[in-house]
N, C-alpha and C positions, 0 to 999 in steps of 0.2 A: 504493500500500500504506500509506504514511504517513497520508494523510487518513482511511483506514478505521480505523487504529489510534486516531487522535485521536477519531474519532466514537464508537468503542466505549468509550474512556476517559471521554469526556464523558457517555455514557449510564450508565456505571457510577457516576460521581460523582452523577448525578441520582438514581439508585436509592438510593444510600447516604444522600443528603440526605433523601429521602422517608422512609426507614426511621428516620433520626434524629428527624425531626419527629414521626413516629407514636409513637416511644418516648417523646419528651418530652411529648406530649399524654397518653399513658397514665400517665406518672409524675405529671403534674400532677393528673390525675383521682384517682390513688391518694392523693396528698397532701391532696386536698380533704377527706378524712375525717380529723377531728381526731385520732382515736386513732393513725392512721398517721403524721400529722405529729409527734405526740409521740414515737412509737417512733423515727422517723428522727432527731429531735433528740437523744434519749437516746444513740443509737448514734454520733452525731457529737460531741456536747459532752462526755459523760462521759469517753471516752478522751482527748480533747484536753486537758481540764482536768486530769486526773490526770497526763498527760505534762508539762503546764506546771508543775504543783506539784512533780513530780519534778525538773525542771530547776531550779526554785527551791530545792529541798532540796539539790541538788548545789552550788548557788551560795551559799546562805545557810544557815549551820549551825543557825539557829533553827527551821527547818522539819524536824521529825523524820519519819522514814519510818514511825513508829508511827501517824502521823496518817492515813495513806492509807486504811485500811479505813473508818473513819467518814466521811471526806471523800467517798469514792466513793459510799457509801450515801446520804449526804445530798444529793449532787449528783443522783443518780438520783431521789430523792424530789422535788426541786425541778422538774426538767425533765419528769418523767413525769406530774405532776399540778400544773400551774402555777396552778390555781384552788383547790387543796386546802387542808386545814387547816394543813399545814406548809410552805406555799409563800411565807411572808413572809420576805423577805431579812433583815430586822432580827432576827426571831426565830431565823433560821438562824445568823447570825453570833454574836449574843449568847448563844443557847442553848448552842452548842458551846463558846464561850469560858467561860461560867459553869461548864459541866461540867468543863472543864480546871482552872479555878480551885478548884472543890470537891475534885477529885481530888488536886491538889497540896496543898491545905490539909489534907486527911485524912491524907496521908502524913506531912506535917510534924508534925501534932498527935500522931499515934501514935508517931512517932520520938522526939519530945522529951518527951512526957508519960508514955509507957508504957515505952519502952526507954532513954530518955535517951542516944540515939545520933544520928548524922547520918542524914538521910533515905536516903542511898545504902546504909546498912548494914541497913536494915529489910527490903529485898526485897519480895516480894509477900506482904503480911500479910493474913490473913482479916479482922481488925478494921479495917484501913485500907480494904479493899475495901467492907465493909459501911457504914463511915462515909462513904465517897465517894459511894456510891449514895444513902444517906439524905440527905446534904447536897445532892446534885444534885436529887433529887426535891423537897425542900422549897424550895430556892432558885428553881428554875424555875417551881414552882407559884405561889409568892408574887409573883414578878416577871412572870408571864404569858409565860414563855419555854419552855413545855413542848415538848420535842423529843426524839425517840427517840435520835438520835445523841449527845445531850448525855451520856447514860450511858456511851457508848463512850469519849468523850474523857475522862470522869472515871476510868474503870477503867484506861485506858492510861497515865494519869499515874503509876500504881504502878510502871511500868517506867522512869521517867525519872531516878530517883535525885536527884542534885543539880542536874539540868538542868530543874527545874520551871518556872522563870521563862521560860527559852528555849522550853520546850514550850508554855506558855500563849501566848506571843507568836507562835509558829508557827501555833497554832490560829487565833488572831485574824487573822493575815495571810492565810493560805491560804483560810480561809472567806470573808473579805472579797473576795478575788479571784474566787472562785466566785460570790458574791452579785452582784458588779458585772456579770459576764458574763450571769448569769441575768436581771437587771433589764433590761439592754439587749436581750437576746433576747425577753423577754416583751413589752416595749413596742414594739419595732420589727418583730418577726416574728410572734409568737403573736397579739397583739391586733390586728394589721393583716393577718392571714392572709386575710381576705375580699378585701382590695384586691389582694393578690399572687396568690392561688390561685383564687378562685371566679370562674368564667367569666362569669357574668351580672352581676357587680358593675360591670365596666367595659364591658359589651357589652349586646346586646339592647335598644338604644335607637333603632335604625332598624327600624321595624315596617312590614311590608306586610300589608294586610288585603284578601283577596278578597271582593268585595261580592256574595256568593252567598246566596240564600235570604232569607226574611222577617226573620231576626234579624241580618242583616249590619250594620245600623246600630249595634246594641248591641255587636257584636264590634269595630266601629271605635272605639267609646268606650273599650272595655277596652284595645285596643292603644294608643290615645292616652294613657291614664292611665299605662300602663307606660312609654311613651316619655318622657312629661313628667317623670318622676323624674330624668332626666339632662338636663343643660344642652344637649347636642348632639342631643336627641331629635327624631325626625321620624316622620311617618306617611305611608304611601303607600296610597291607596285604589285598588284594582285592579279594573277592570271587564273581564271576559272575555267575548268574543263569538266566535261561530263563523264569521262571514263577514268577509272582509278589507275589503269595501266599507263595511259597517256600522261596522267599527272606525275606518276613515278618516273616515267621516262624524262619528262621535262625537268624534274628536280635533279636527276642525275646529270643531265646535260648542263644545267646551271652550275653544278659542282665541278664539272669537268673543264679543264682549261681549254680555251678556244683552239689551240694548236694540237690538242691531244686527240689521237685517232681512236681512242677507246670507244667501243660501241655500247649502247644501253641494252643490257641483257634482258631486262624484264619488259621490254616493249613487245606487244603481241605480234607485230609484223614489221617488215622493213618500212612500209609506208608510214606506220605510226612512229617508227624510229626517226625517219626523216622529218616528219611533221614536228616531232618533239624538239629536234635539234634546231629547226628553223624558228619555232616559237621562242625557244630559250635564247637563241642569238638575238632575236628582236627585243626581248625583254632586257637582256643585258646591255644592248646598245642604247635603249631608252634610258636605263638607269645611269649609264655612263654620261649620256647627254645631259641629264638632269643635274648630276653632281658637278659636271664641268660648268654648266651655265649658271647655276644658282649657288653652288657650294654648300649643299646640304646633304646629310647622310641619306643614302638611298638603298633600300633593301628590295629583294625580289622574293615573292611567295607564290607558290602554285597550290591551288586548292581544288578539291573535287566538289562540284555543285551537288547539293543535297536537295534535289527537286526545285528548290527556290534559290536562284543565284543571289538574290538580295539578302536572304538569311545567311548565306555563306559569307557574304561581305561583312555582315554584322558580327558573325562569329569570329571571323579573322581579325576584325578590329579589336574585339575583346581579347583575343589571344595575343595579339601583337601590342597590346596596351596603347591603342590608338583612340583618340577622342574626337576625330573629325574624319568624315568620308567626303571626298571630292570625286564626283562622277560626271561623265557626260550626261546631259539631260535626255537626249535621245540616244540610247545605247542598246546594242544587241538586236536580236531578231524581232523582239516584241514591240519595238517602236521604230518607225522609220524617221523621217524628218519631223522635228518638233512642230506641232500645229496648234499649240495652246493647251492641249491635254497632256496628261502625264502617263508614262508607261507604267505597267504593274510593277516593274523593277524599282523605279523611282518612288512610286507611291508607297511601297513597302518600306523603303529607306526613310521616307518622310513620316512614317508612322512609328518610328523607333525612338529610343531614348538617346540616340547618338546624334551629335550635330552633323548636318549634311549641307554641302554646297553642290548644287547641280548646275553645270555649265552648258549653255547653248552657244556654240562657237559661231561667230559671224564671219570671221576671216582667219588668217593664219597668225595673227598677232599673239606673241607670248610674253609681252612686256606691257603691263597695264599701268599707265601713269596718269590718266585722266579718267576719273571714276565718278559716276552719278549714283547717288543713294536717295531715292524717293522714300519718304517715311510718312506714315499717317499720324503717329503720335510717339511720345517717348515710351520705349518698352525695351525688354531684353533683346528682342530681335533687332530693333533699331540700333542699339548699342553694338551688337555683334556685327551688323553690316558695316557700321562706321569703323569698327576695329579692323575688320578684314580689308576695307578700303584703304585704311591708313597703312596696313602692312604691305599691300600691293603697290601703293603710290610711293611710299618712302618719303624721304625728306625733299626730294626734287620733283615730286608729283603734286597733283592737286585733287582734292575731294570736294564734290558739290553735294551738300545735304539739301534736299528739295522737299517742299510740301505744297500741296494744292488745296486751296480753300474755296468755299462756295460764295462767300460774301466778304466785303471789305472789312467788316467788323471783326472777322476771324483772323485778320492778318497779324495783329499784334500778338495774339495768343500763339499763333504758329511761329512767328519770329522768336518769341521767348522760348518756346519748346526746342526749336532748332539750335538756339544759342546754348541752351543747357546740354544738348546732346553733343555739340561740337566742342564744348569747353574742354573736354578731356582728350581730344584728338591731338596727337603730337605732330601731325603733318599739316601742310597748308590746306586750310579748309574754308570754303565759302558757303553761305546759306542763300537759298532762293525760295521765294514764296510766289506762287502764281494763282491767278483766278481761273485758269482753264482747268479742264479735266486732266487727271493724271495721265491717261493714255495719250491725249493729244499733246501734252507737255513733253512726254518722253519721246514721242515720234517726231516732234518738231526739233528736239535738241540732241537726239542720240548720235548724230554724225559728229558732234564735237567731243565725244567721249570714246574711250577704248572699252569701257565696261559699264554696264548698268546692273546694280545689285538690287534685287527685289525680295521681299519676304515671301515665303512659301505659303502663307496664310493657313498654316496648320494649327494656329491657335484660335481660328474662327470656327463657329458651329456650321453645320450643314445648312441650317436655315439662313444664316447670314450670307453664306456663299451663294445660296439660291437667289436672294434679292439683290446681291451685289457681287458679280463675278470677281474672282481674284484678278489682280492687276496683270499677272503674267499671261492670263488667258485673253486679255484685251490688247496685248502688244506682242503678238506672236511673230510679226514680220519685220523686226528691226534689223538693220544692217550691222549694228555693232554687237559685241558679245553681251550676253545676258546670263546672270547667275542667280539662282534661287537659293535662299538661305533658310534652312530649317533648324530651329533650336530644340534639341532633344530634352 
């Protein structure tokens, strides 16, 4: 009985661990969208910092509780828009402090010049309020410290009475504390979010390429250039055959030196023997070409197809520790030229948990330096496409992140979304927003680019695809190369 209980407890722990891993993956994907990361940061840091300032206020009398409203508002402004107009920590501290100084100065001037009394006896005076706002507006404008919360700290100075100096010191101290935390967060978390959050930044450098169809060599070059962007990159050229004897013959031919006349003993016939030698020589030539042109490690694997070639590719990727499959979009006998639909082979790959790039070759180009990346919104697929584009373009290429909107009022949102997406791209990157449909925009501009990267739409439901066909189905006749990206 006891072993059975232990077995059930172990099974329950494994299920809980699987659920936790799945939840963590979903959380990571959610955080990959910059707006979600900012919302999470606001929910975390604004309450923590306000609590810390409260503790400081209870410990040091210089920090007044009056400061809390503008401080909370300013903290939200910093963390919600770290690249915005008011996200400068120097402006944040100096603006709030100047506002407090102007407010204190206004109270003092009105008290002494108008009423000839102590500031504490003036109370909340209309003239002092007007003078505080006027002085704050002029001072922050002349000093380049314009900040909305500066007016709040100026007006709150009217309630401080004789504690004006302590109030100004409290504003400077508490705002400096917030600014220090913000600077550390922006440098170590926000600006490095690609390294921490985006899946492809530290992955997709071990690439398997099924050598199927007449465009397989071009797919191999694309996979090699993606892998070469990382120091640990490697490419596995996969030859899939239907017969185990032929597969064994090809493996032996690959292991045999090119000038060795040794024959393959386990080939079923001389014809199979010759076919194996020819195929092996072709694979070795392609591997040598990839290594010479790109400078990345290249391996050759021969596998026997187990009814479904796509499942053989996925199994090989798992055995070879590869996290990305790069394949011709129209490959093998089950798909002729790409006409907007997907072959069963590619459909199976897109249904897997492995990242996949499917290439539709438009010409013989194997060096992609001008790349268009149309995106609908910020997502893990959008980040992956931009990461792949940056790898291919390098420092001397250009990447265009594009978005199409239906009305002019959507333009600013689209521009902000594209700016957040391209902020972490290391290569030269431009953003373009168009009022035209996505298919007409791509067809009108494709001749200016070497490659167009499109999402495979595998994250959309069948109903969504029914009402709005995937973009790749609407732009099947482009002259340039097209690559579909699936995130597993």
